[in-house]
C-alpha positions in Angstrom: 13.0 42.8 82.7 10.9 45.4 85.0 7.7 46.1 83.6 5.0 48.4 84.7 1.0 48.1 84.1 -0.1 51.7 82.8 -3.7 51.0 83.9 -6.8 49.7 82.7 -8.0 51.7 79.6 -4.8 53.2 79.7 -5.4 56.4 81.3 -7.3 56.2 84.8 -7.9 58.1 87.8 -6.4 60.9 86.0 -6.1 64.4 87.9 -5.5 67.9 86.3 -1.7 68.9 86.5 -1.2 71.7 88.8 1.0 74.5 87.1 0.4 77.4 89.5 1.8 80.8 88.1 4.3 82.3 90.1 3.2 85.2 92.3 4.1 88.4 90.9 6.3 90.6 92.9 4.9 93.6 94.9 7.0 96.1 93.8 6.2 95.2 90.3 5.5 98.3 88.0 1.7 98.5 86.8 1.9 98.1 82.8 1.7 101.3 81.0 0.3 101.8 77.3 0.1 99.4 74.6 2.2 100.4 71.5 0.7 99.4 67.9 2.4 98.7 65.0 0.2 98.1 61.8 0.9 96.8 58.4 -2.7 97.0 56.1 -1.8 96.6 52.3 -5.4 97.9 51.6 -4.3 101.5 52.8 -0.7 101.2 51.9 0.3 101.3 55.6 3.7 99.5 56.7 4.8 98.6 60.0 3.4 102.1 61.2 3.2 103.2 64.7 -0.5 104.0 65.3 -2.1 105.4 68.6 -1.3 104.1 71.7 -4.0 101.8 73.5 -4.8 101.8 77.1 -5.2 98.7 78.9 -8.4 98.9 81.1 -9.5 97.1 84.1 -12.6 95.1 85.7 -15.5 94.0 83.3 -14.7 93.3 79.9 -16.9 93.4 76.4 -18.1 89.7 75.2 -16.1 89.8 72.2 -13.4 87.1 70.9 -10.3 87.2 73.4 -7.3 86.3 72.6 -5.4 85.5 76.3 -1.9 85.7 77.0 0.2 84.4 79.9 3.6 85.6 80.1 4.6 83.1 83.1 4.1 80.3 80.8 6.9 80.1 78.7 8.3 78.0 76.1 11.3 78.0 73.4 13.9 80.4 73.6 13.9 82.6 70.0 17.1 83.0 68.2 15.7 85.0 65.5 13.9 85.5 61.9 15.9 86.0 58.9 16.2 84.8 55.3 19.4 83.5 52.9 22.1 85.4 51.4 22.3 83.0 48.6 24.4 83.4 45.7 21.9 85.5 43.9 21.2 87.4 46.7 24.5 88.3 47.7 25.6 89.0 44.3 22.5 91.6 43.7 22.9 93.4 47.2 26.7 93.3 47.3 27.5 93.9 43.4 24.7 95.8 41.5 23.7 98.1 44.4 25.8 101.1 44.9 27.6 101.6 47.8 25.0 104.4 49.4 21.9 101.8 48.3 23.9 98.7 49.7 24.2 100.2 52.9 20.7 101.4 53.0 19.0 98.0 52.4 21.6 96.2 55.1 20.4 99.0 57.6 16.6 98.6 56.3 17.2 94.6 56.9 19.7 94.3 60.2 19.4 97.3 62.2 17.0 98.2 64.9 16.0 100.9 62.7 15.0 98.6 59.7 13.8 95.3 60.9 16.5 93.4 63.1 16.8 90.4 61.1 19.0 88.2 63.2 19.1 84.6 61.6 20.7 83.8 58.4 21.0 80.2 56.8 23.9 80.2 54.3 24.2 77.9 51.3 27.5 76.1 51.4 28.3 76.3 47.7 25.7 76.6 44.9 22.3 76.0 45.4 19.4 76.6 42.8 19.9 80.5 43.0 23.5 81.1 42.1 24.9 83.5 39.4 27.4 81.4 37.4 26.4 77.9 37.6 27.2 75.2 40.2 30.3 75.6 42.4 31.3 74.1 45.7 34.9 74.5 48.1 36.5 72.0 46.4 35.8 71.2 42.8 37.9 68.7 40.9 38.1 67.7 37.1 35.6 64.7 36.3 36.7 61.6 37.5 39.4 63.0 40.2 39.3 63.3 43.6 41.0 65.0 46.5 40.2 63.1 49.8 42.5 65.3 51.3 40.7 68.5 50.5 44.1 70.1 49.5 42.1 72.2 47.0 39.7 73.6 49.3 39.0 77.3 49.6 36.2 79.7 50.3 37.5 82.1 47.8 34.1 82.7 45.8 32.1 83.8 49.0 34.9 86.4 49.3 34.2 88.4 46.6 30.2 89.3 48.1 28.8 87.0 50.0 31.4 87.3 53.6 31.4 91.0 53.3 27.6 91.2 53.6 27.5 88.7 56.3 30.0 90.8 58.4 28.5 93.9 57.4 25.0 92.0 59.0 27.0 90.9 61.8 28.1 94.6 62.4 24.6 95.8 62.4 23.4 93.5 64.7 25.9 91.7 66.8 23.3 89.1 67.9 23.0 87.8 64.4 22.8 83.8 64.0 24.5 82.2 60.9 23.6 78.8 60.2 25.0 77.1 56.8 23.6 73.8 54.9 25.2 72.4 51.8 23.3 71.7 48.6 25.5 69.2 47.4 28.9 68.4 48.5 31.6 68.2 46.0 31.0 66.0 43.0 33.4 64.0 43.6 32.2 62.9 46.8 29.1 61.6 45.2 27.9 58.6 43.0 26.8 61.0 40.1 30.4 62.4 40.0 28.4 66.0 39.8 26.6 68.0 42.2 23.7 67.2 40.5 21.7 63.9 41.8 23.7 61.0 43.3 24.3 59.8 46.9 27.2 60.0 48.9 30.3 57.4 47.8 31.0 55.0 51.2 34.4 56.4 51.2 33.2 59.8 51.3 31.7 60.2 54.5 35.3 61.2 56.2 36.1 63.5 53.6 32.6 65.1 53.8 33.2 65.4 57.7 36.4 67.1 57.0 35.0 69.2 54.1 32.4 70.8 57.2 35.2 71.5 59.6 37.4 73.5 56.9 34.2 75.3 56.2 33.5 76.2 59.6 37.3 77.2 60.2 37.5 79.3 57.3 34.6 81.1 57.7 35.5 81.7 61.6 38.7 83.0 60.4 37.2 85.7 57.9 34.6 86.9 60.6 31.8 84.7 60.2 31.1 82.0 62.8 28.6 79.6 62.3 26.4 78.5 65.0 24.4 75.6 63.3 25.0 73.5 60.4 22.9 70.6 58.7 24.4 67.7 56.8 22.3 68.1 54.0 19.6 70.8 52.1 16.3 68.7 51.7 17.6 64.8 51.7 14.5 63.1 50.4 14.7 65.5 47.3 17.3 65.2 44.3 16.2 67.7 41.8 17.3 67.3 37.9 18.4 70.8 37.5 20.2 71.8 40.3 22.5 70.8 43.1 21.0 68.0 45.5 21.6 64.7 46.9 19.8 61.9 48.2 20.6 61.3 51.9 18.6 58.7 53.8 17.8 58.7 57.5 20.1 55.8 58.1 22.9 57.2 55.9 22.4 60.7 57.7 22.6 58.9 61.1 25.9 57.3 60.1 27.4 60.8 58.7 26.4 62.4 62.1 27.5 59.2 64.5 30.7 57.7 63.1 31.9 61.1 61.3 30.6 64.3 61.1 29.9 64.7 65.0 33.3 63.0 66.0 35.1 65.5 63.7 33.5 68.7 65.2 34.5 67.1 69.0 37.9 66.3 67.9 38.6 69.5 66.5 36.8 71.5 69.3 34.2 73.3 67.0 31.1 74.1 69.0 28.8 74.6 65.7 25.6 72.6 66.4 24.2 69.8 64.0 20.7 70.4 63.2 19.0 66.8 61.6 16.9 66.5 58.7 16.8 70.1 56.9 13.5 69.2 55.2 9.5 69.1 55.1 7.0 68.5 57.8 5.8 65.0 56.4 8.5 62.8 57.3 8.6 63.3 61.2 10.8 60.0 61.5 13.7 61.2 59.6 15.1 63.3 62.5 13.5 61.3 65.2 16.0 58.4 63.5 19.0 60.3 65.1 17.2 61.0 68.2 16.4 57.1 69.0 20.2 56.1 68.5 21.7 56.4 71.4 25.4 56.8 70.1 24.1 59.8 67.8 21.5 61.8 69.6 24.4 63.5 71.7 25.7 65.1 68.2 22.3 66.8 67.2 21.1 69.8 68.4 17.7 69.4 67.0 15.6 69.6 63.7 15.7 71.8 61.0 12.3 72.0 59.2 11.1 73.4 55.3 7.2 73.9 55.0 6.8 72.2 51.5 4.9 69.2 52.4 3.0 68.1 55.5 1.4 70.2 58.3 3.3 72.7 60.8 1.8 70.9 63.8 4.3 68.2 62.7 7.3 70.5 64.6 5.2 70.1 68.2 4.3 66.4 67.6 8.1 65.9 67.0 8.8 68.1 70.3 6.7 66.3 72.4 8.1 62.6 71.1 11.4 64.0 72.0 11.0 67.2 74.4 14.9 67.7 74.6 15.1 68.3 70.9 14.7 72.0 70.0 12.9 73.1 66.3 14.1 75.8 63.9 12.4 76.4 60.5 14.9 77.0 58.3 13.1 77.1 54.8 10.1 78.5 53.4 10.0 80.6 50.2 7.3 82.7 49.3 6.8 83.1 45.2 4.1 83.5 42.6 2.0 80.7 43.2 0.6 82.2 46.6 -1.5 84.5 44.4 -1.5 88.6 44.9 0.6 90.5 47.5 -2.1 90.2 50.4 -2.3 86.2 49.7 1.8 86.3 49.9 1.7 88.7 52.8 -0.7 85.9 54.4 1.6 83.1 53.8 4.4 84.8 55.3 2.5 86.2 58.6 0.9 82.5 59.0 4.6 80.9 58.8 6.0 83.2 61.5 3.2 82.6 63.6 2.3 79.0 63.3 5.8 77.9 63.0 6.8 79.5 66.3 3.4 78.4 68.0 4.6 75.2 67.1 8.1 75.4 68.8 10.5 76.6 66.0 13.2 78.9 67.5 13.7 80.6 64.3 11.5 81.3 61.2 13.7 81.7 57.9 12.3 82.5 54.5 14.3 81.8 51.4 16.1 84.4 49.0 16.8 87.5 50.8 16.9 89.5 47.6 16.0 88.6 44.3 15.5 90.8 40.8 12.5 91.6 39.1 12.5 88.3 36.8 12.6 86.4 40.1 16.2 85.4 39.7 19.3 84.8 38.8 18.2 81.0 39.4 20.4 78.1 38.5 18.1 75.6 37.4 15.5 75.9 40.1 12.5 77.8 41.2 11.6 80.6 38.6 8.4 82.0 40.6 10.4 82.7 44.2 10.1 85.9 45.7 12.7 87.4 47.6 12.5 89.4 51.0 13.3 92.2 49.1 13.8 92.9 45.0 16.9 94.5 43.6 15.7 95.5 40.1 17.1 97.7 37.3 15.4 100.6 36.0 15.1 101.8 31.9 18.6 104.4 32.7 20.5 101.3 34.0 20.1 102.4 38.0 19.6 99.7 40.1 17.7 99.9 43.4 15.7 97.9 46.0 12.1 97.6 47.2 10.6 95.6 50.0 8.3 92.9 49.3 5.5 91.4 51.5 8.0 89.3 53.2 9.9 92.0 54.0 6.9 93.5 56.4 5.8 90.0 57.5 9.3 88.9 58.9 9.1 92.9 60.7 6.1 92.0 62.6 8.6 90.0 64.8 12.0 90.6 64.2 11.7 94.1 64.6 10.0 93.4 68.0 11.4 89.9 69.0 14.7 90.1 70.2 17.2 86.9 70.3 16.8 85.4 73.8 13.0 86.3 73.7 10.6 83.3 75.0 7.4 82.6 73.4 4.8 82.4 76.1 1.3 80.8 76.4 -1.6 82.5 74.4 -4.8 81.1 72.5 -5.3 81.8 68.9 -8.7 82.5 67.5 -7.2 80.2 64.0 -7.7 80.4 60.6 -10.1 82.4 59.1 -10.2 85.0 62.1 -7.2 86.7 64.4 -3.9 84.3 64.4 -1.5 85.3 67.0 1.7 84.5 68.8 3.3 85.9 71.7 6.6 86.5 73.3 8.4 88.2 76.5 11.9 89.6 75.6 15.0 89.3 77.6 14.0 92.9 79.0 11.0 91.7 80.2 8.6 93.4 77.8 5.7 91.4 75.9 5.6 91.4 72.2 1.9 90.1 70.7 2.0 89.5 66.8 -1.7 89.2 65.6 -2.9 88.5 62.1 -6.2 89.0 60.5 -6.8 85.9 58.4 -10.4 86.6 57.5 -11.7 89.3 54.7 -13.6 91.2 57.0 -12.6 93.4 59.7 -12.1 91.6 63.0 -12.8 93.4 66.8 -11.2 91.2 69.6 -9.9 91.7 73.1 -6.5 91.0 74.4 -6.6 89.6 78.1 -3.2 89.9 80.2 -4.0 89.1 83.9 -6.4 91.2 85.0 -5.8 94.2 82.5 -7.3 94.1 79.0 -7.9 96.4 75.6 -10.1 95.9 72.5 -8.6 96.3 68.9 -10.1 96.4 65.4 -7.9 94.9 62.5 -9.2 95.0 58.9 -9.3 91.8 57.1 -5.7 91.2 55.7 -4.1 93.6 58.4 -1.4 92.4 60.8 -0.6 94.6 64.2 2.2 94.0 66.5 1.3 95.0 70.0 4.0 95.8 72.6 3.9 96.7 76.4 6.1 96.6 79.5 5.3 95.5 83.1 4.4 92.6 85.1 1.1 90.4 85.0 -0.8 90.6 87.7 -4.2 88.5 88.3 -5.8 85.0 87.9 -5.4 83.5 84.2 -8.3 81.5 82.6 -6.0 78.4 81.8 -9.3 77.1 79.9 -9.1 80.2 77.7 -5.7 79.2 76.4 -6.8 75.7 75.8 -3.7 73.6 76.2 -1.9 72.2 79.0 1.9 72.4 80.0 3.6 69.1 81.2 6.9 69.6 82.9 9.3 66.5 82.9 12.7 66.2 84.6 16.1 64.9 83.1 18.5 63.2 85.4 21.4 66.2 85.2 18.9 68.6 86.9 17.2 70.1 83.5 13.5 70.3 82.8 11.7 69.0 79.6 8.4 70.3 78.5 5.3 69.1 76.8 2.7 71.1 75.9 -0.9 69.7 74.5 -4.2 71.2 72.9 -6.8 69.3 71.4 -5.9 70.1 68.1 -3.0 67.4 68.4 -5.6 64.7 68.5 -5.3 64.9 64.9 -1.7 64.1 64.7 -1.8 60.9 66.7 -3.2 57.6 65.9 -6.4 56.5 68.0 -8.4 53.3 68.4 -12.1 52.5 69.2 -12.2 50.4 72.6 -15.6 50.4 73.7 -17.3 53.8 74.0 -14.0 55.4 74.0 -11.1 56.5 72.1 -7.8 55.5 72.9 -5.1 57.3 71.5 -1.2 56.8 71.1 2.0 58.4 69.8 5.1 56.4 68.1 8.1 58.1 68.4 10.6 56.7 66.1 12.7 54.2 67.7 9.4 53.2 69.7 7.6 50.0 69.1 3.7 48.9 70.2 3.7 45.3 70.0 1.0 42.4 70.5 1.4 39.6 73.4 1.8 36.9 70.3 3.5 36.9 67.1 1.6 38.5 64.2 1.8 36.9 61.1 0.1 37.9 57.9 -3.5 36.4 56.9 -3.3 34.2 53.8 -4.6 36.2 50.8 -5.8 33.5 48.5 -9.6 34.4 49.1 -9.3 37.8 49.0 -11.0 40.4 46.5 -10.5 44.0 46.8 -12.2 47.2 45.5 -11.7 51.1 45.7 -13.8 53.9 45.5 -11.7 55.0 42.4 -9.1 53.5 40.4 -6.7 54.2 37.8 -7.6 52.0 34.4 -4.0 50.7 34.2 -3.7 50.5 38.0 -6.8 48.5 39.6 -7.3 47.4 43.0 -5.5 43.9 42.3 -2.1 45.4 42.4 -2.4 45.4 46.2 -2.6 41.6 46.6 -0.3 40.4 43.4 2.8 39.9 45.7 4.7 42.6 43.6 5.8 45.4 45.2 6.5 47.1 41.9 2.7 47.3 41.0 0.2 49.4 42.8 -3.6 50.6 43.3 -4.0 54.4 42.8 -6.8 56.7 42.3 -5.7 58.2 39.0 -6.3 61.7 40.3 -5.7 63.7 43.6 -6.8 62.2 46.6 -10.4 63.6 47.9 -12.0 63.0 51.1 -14.0 59.9 51.3 -11.9 57.8 48.7 -12.1 54.4 50.4 -10.2 51.5 49.7 -11.8 48.2 50.6 -10.9 44.4 51.3 -12.9 41.3 51.3 -11.3 38.5 53.3 -13.7 35.8 52.1 -14.9 34.8 55.5 -14.8 36.5 59.2 -11.1 36.8 60.0 -9.5 37.9 63.6 -6.5 40.3 63.0 -5.1 43.4 64.9 -2.7 44.8 62.4 -3.4 46.3 59.0 -0.3 47.2 56.9 -0.3 49.3 53.8 2.7 49.5 51.8 3.1 52.9 50.1 6.9 53.4 50.3 7.1 52.9 46.6 5.1 56.1 45.5 6.6 59.1 47.6 3.8 61.3 49.1 0.8 59.2 47.9 -0.1 57.9 51.5 -3.5 59.1 52.9 -4.0 62.4 54.3 -5.8 61.5 57.2 -7.7 58.0 57.5 -10.4 56.1 59.2 -10.6 52.5 59.6 -14.1 50.8 59.4 -14.9 46.9 59.8 -17.9 44.8 59.0 -19.2 41.5 58.7 -21.7 42.1 55.6 -19.9 44.9 53.2 -22.9 47.2 53.7 -23.2 48.3 57.4 -19.9 49.7 58.7 -20.9 51.7 61.9 -18.2 53.7 63.2 -14.4 53.6 62.3 -12.4 51.5 65.1 -9.3 53.4 64.0 -8.3 56.7 63.1 -4.9 58.6 62.4 -3.1 61.5 60.6 -2.0 59.3 57.5 1.1 60.8 55.4 2.9 58.3 55.4 1.0 55.5 56.5 2.5 52.1 57.0 0.4 50.2 59.6 -2.7 50.7 61.5 -2.7 49.1 64.6 -6.0 48.2 66.4 -7.2 46.0 69.3 -8.0 42.6 67.8 -11.0 42.1 66.2 -13.1 39.8 64.1 -14.7 40.5 61.1 -14.9 40.0 57.2 -14.5 43.2 55.3 -12.0 46.1 56.2 -12.4 49.8 54.6 -9.9 52.5 54.6 -11.1 56.1 54.1 -9.2 58.7 53.1 -10.0 62.0 55.2 -7.6 64.9 53.3 -7.4 66.6 50.1 -4.2 66.6 47.8 -2.8 67.1 44.3 -1.0 63.8 45.3 -2.8 60.5 44.1 -3.7 57.9 46.8 -1.8 54.8 46.0 -0.8 51.2 47.7 1.6 49.0 46.2 0.8 46.0 48.8 -1.5 45.6 51.5 -1.6 43.0 54.2 -3.8 42.1 57.2 -1.9 40.4 60.4 -3.8 38.2 62.9 -2.2 36.7 66.0 -0.3 33.2 66.0 2.7 32.4 68.7 4.4 34.1 71.6 6.4 37.2 71.0 9.6 38.1 71.6 10.3 41.2 73.5 13.2 42.7 73.7 14.5 43.3 77.3 14.5 46.9 79.1 14.1 48.8 82.4 11.3 51.8 83.2 13.0 52.7 86.0 13.7 56.1 84.5 10.1 56.4 83.3 8.0 59.4 84.5 4.2 59.6 84.3 2.5 62.8 84.4 -1.1 63.0 83.9 -3.6 66.2 83.0 -6.8 66.8 81.5 -7.8 69.1 78.7 -10.6 71.7 78.8 -12.8 69.7 76.6 -12.4 66.7 78.9 -9.7 64.8 76.8 -7.5 62.8 79.5 -3.7 62.4 78.9 -1.0 60.5 80.3 2.7 61.1 79.3 5.2 58.6 80.1 8.6 60.2 79.5 11.7 57.8 79.7 14.4 60.2 81.5 16.6 56.6 81.6 19.7 56.3 79.4 18.3 53.0 78.1 15.4 51.8 76.3 12.2 51.4 78.6 9.4 48.9 78.4 5.8 48.7 80.0 2.7 47.3 79.3 -0.3 48.9 77.8 -3.7 47.8 77.9 -6.0 47.7 75.0 -9.7 46.3 76.0 -9.0 42.6 76.8 -5.2 42.6 74.9 -2.1 43.9 76.7 0.4 45.4 74.2 3.9 45.9 75.3 5.5 49.7 74.6 8.8 50.0 74.0 10.4 53.8 74.5 13.7 54.8 73.7 15.8 56.9 76.1 15.0 61.0 76.3 11.5 59.9 74.1 8.2 60.5 75.6 4.9 58.4 74.5 1.3 60.5 75.3 -2.1 58.5 75.5 -5.1 60.2 75.3 -8.2 59.0 76.5 -11.9 60.7 75.3 -15.4 59.6 75.0 -17.0 59.4 71.5 
């Protein structure tokens, strides 16, 4: 085993990564004026062209500034769009007359409209279907069809496929992906499209089901570029199609059945893993950490209904060769009024792409005035357009706030564009994201998330302009030309760290101070040392860790449900638990008195029995008297927390404090504290393919990135104070270590 030591204190003698921008061509044209397209619901202005803004040079006014650096480029953009669910396609394809149907399709997909270029299509029924549940191979109860002799996509030929073909004609660069809400019921333990999980003997039939679907759709004129194995695999709805599929089950399906089936049939459709919320990053990374699976997985599909969008960046930095797509986030009446819905949609477009999404998809392309037709699912969701019937029986359509929000990107950011660097003024101010199109033009999408007017400057090289946006308004700025002059990299606030792959391609990690909250950190002396742990990675103490005996422990909490007291976490029964009895709040704490001073290096919180009940960020304190706690010795993002690693410490009292708000109760089923015993056994590995890169953030935080470009596991040493831990890093994964004073 070849091992290397990172260096005392994790990051020593770090130097700022030199990322010099390319020099512009001397023949490049000077930038012309800036075109502006505005949406302001308050004045009923919708994607309306405004007066051209002129670039200026020289001394700039002292106002908040958005700096755009076109030469720092990130992910390639697939597009923006929504889903022609069965309900959406039925409304557009059968309720609207030919003239209205053609008009709405032009408004959605043509350049004269908003040019949507990315569709996510349900494979069979979802929670939005007109006539109940259906798949492409339904069988009577108790019967099966493993050879798929009854497979047919005829249901989709009536009104779904014709609309998809029309969309492709209007926008030839359209990308289609597909996701099943459920396989045929006979493949599942429930013998129904509702509930259950995949039967052990149905893995191959399900893989064949996908290949038949892809071939049938291609023959019908709708090639499918991406698929996901299962929509929202960690949620099993009781009233509409769904299926439980654990990360291990999905890994097995892709590795042994679906991936080989696509390969053997020479189908080039990419598989996107997961297709669920931001709060379980480990799920898609399970596939990346398995060397037999990762080659079959093109990237991750994310949803917005749980967790934080920054999880996309965290996962990207963990496995920087695996792209992200945001594949579902519905707007709805729960958001509030139209202005709140517009803010939600623009926030998704801006923040999801800032955090590495190659594409952004809302949910239903069209719903009626009653938010339907539904199929046992969401009764309050909003479509991109509303198709409604008047008193005389005439059907027509209107555009919703989702249409205008998507349009601020989809109309101006074309497939093949690259996101480029820009800072954002943040929530409660002007938020933004910038792109460079394949033709070299630049688009900057800006949204004023404040209630009052904001004036800001846009700086591009040595040119700038100022603009004022009303509260809640959005603008897309477009311009041509080449960037000249120096860029204030501190203004952007992030650093880019390029990495080399063995095949000559490059991967890229981007990091800013906001990412610190997304990783675990421990205090050593007067420094905070942070680290990331991609799925498949491990950080191991030099000796075996064993649970401390709990006989003398007493436990307490800041709040408890009467029937779920603190003692439930140390009774040895994982079926019992402690809970707050209400939605968690910042400052909620759980405390352990070990009975005497003990030496330990790990606190384990078992929350697996209550999904979603982990703390939303945590701080870990220790004390010898139960009164004086001092500063925390560890912090982390929480949700979910299974174990908190710390440098070896001796103390009697331990307190874990929640840092965030959530409607979920905070629950713990079992709590253990681990100490060191005998020597540990560490799996052999090699760090021969490991690359080490350093950088410094504008706030002084020092970074060390360790990237395993090798094809096997890399193992290296990590010093924490007086203890040296062993880090095990999977192939193609990166570990980020940070050092900051505090």
